[in-house]
C-alpha positions as CSV (number, residue, x, y, z in Angstrom):
1,X,1.0,-17.8,10.7
2,X,0.9,-14.0,10.5
3,X,2.1,-11.4,8.1
4,X,2.8,-7.8,7.5
5,X,1.2,-5.3,5.1
6,X,3.5,-2.4,4.3
7,X,3.6,0.7,2.2
8,X,6.9,2.0,0.7
9,X,7.6,5.4,-0.7
10,X,9.8,5.1,-3.8
11,X,12.5,7.5,-5.0
12,X,10.1,8.9,-7.5
13,X,7.5,9.7,-4.8
14,X,5.2,6.8,-5.8
15,X,3.8,4.3,-3.3
16,X,4.3,0.5,-3.4
17,X,2.0,-1.8,-1.3
18,X,3.2,-5.2,-0.3
19,X,2.8,-8.0,2.2
20,X,5.2,-10.6,3.6
21,X,5.2,-13.4,6.2
22,X,8.8,-12.5,7.2
23,X,10.0,-9.5,9.2
24,X,9.0,-6.3,7.3
25,X,12.5,-4.7,7.7
26,X,14.1,-7.7,5.9
27,X,11.6,-7.3,3.1
28,X,12.4,-3.6,2.8
29,X,16.1,-4.5,2.6
30,X,15.3,-6.9,-0.2
31,X,13.5,-4.1,-2.1
32,X,16.4,-1.8,-1.7
33,X,19.0,-4.4,-2.7
34,X,17.1,-5.1,-6.0
35,X,16.6,-8.8,-5.0
36,X,13.4,-8.8,-7.0
37,X,12.8,-7.5,-10.4
38,X,9.6,-5.4,-10.5
39,X,8.1,-2.1,-9.6
40,X,10.6,-1.0,-6.8
41,X,13.7,-2.3,-8.7
42,X,13.6,0.8,-10.9
43,X,12.6,3.2,-8.1
44,X,15.2,2.6,-5.4
45,X,15.9,3.5,-2.7
46,X,12.5,3.0,-1.0
47,X,11.5,4.0,2.5
48,X,9.0,2.2,4.7
49,X,6.3,4.7,5.6
50,X,3.6,2.4,7.0
51,X,3.3,-1.2,8.2
52,X,0.9,-3.3,10.3
53,X,1.1,-6.9,11.5
54,X,-1.8,-9.3,11.2
55,X,-2.2,-12.6,13.1
56,X,-3.5,-14.1,9.8
57,X,-1.4,-14.0,6.6
58,X,-4.7,-14.2,4.7
59,X,-6.0,-11.0,6.3
60,X,-2.7,-9.3,5.5
61,X,-2.9,-10.4,1.9
62,X,-6.5,-9.2,1.5
63,X,-5.7,-5.8,2.9
64,X,-2.7,-5.6,0.5
65,X,-5.0,-6.3,-2.4
66,X,-7.5,-3.7,-1.3
67,X,-4.8,-1.0,-0.7
68,X,-3.3,-1.6,-4.1
69,X,-6.6,-0.5,-5.8
70,X,-6.9,2.7,-3.7
71,X,-5.9,6.1,-4.9
72,X,-2.9,7.9,-3.5
73,X,-5.1,10.3,-1.6
74,X,-7.0,7.4,0.0
75,X,-3.8,5.6,1.0
76,X,-2.5,8.8,2.6
77,X,-5.8,9.3,4.6
78,X,-5.6,5.6,5.7
79,X,-1.9,5.9,6.8
80,X,-2.7,9.2,8.7
81,X,-5.7,7.6,10.4
82,X,-8.0,10.3,9.0
83,X,-11.3,8.4,9.0
84,X,-13.4,11.4,8.0
85,X,-11.2,12.0,4.9
86,X,-11.1,8.3,4.1
87,X,-14.9,8.0,4.2
88,X,-15.2,11.1,1.9
89,X,-12.8,9.6,-0.6
90,X,-14.6,6.2,-0.4
91,X,-18.0,7.7,-1.5
92,X,-19.0,6.7,-5.0
93,X,-19.2,9.5,-7.5
94,X,-22.5,10.2,-9.1
95,X,-22.8,8.5,-12.4
96,X,-22.4,10.6,-15.5
97,X,-25.5,11.9,-17.0
98,X,-26.1,11.0,-20.6
99,X,-27.2,13.7,-23.0
100,X,-29.3,13.0,-26.0
């Protein structure tokens, strides 16, 4: 059984990342109707700005979990397919130096 990963843009400009085993358009309609209490319920309407189907629901779930931890800039580079920018944003920052 497969599933969708999707990113919504909320009324306040924030992004919401989710996944579903059903048709993604139906899930977006549920977000917009307020069917579920949560993040998007207070930020309606929402617009679908990116989605991808996976043959494995487990794969979709794992990508959802990964994207939820990413910064806005990293999500935007991912959605745009900008691999160079995505790699640059993925680099670890140098650790802070301690001063004695």
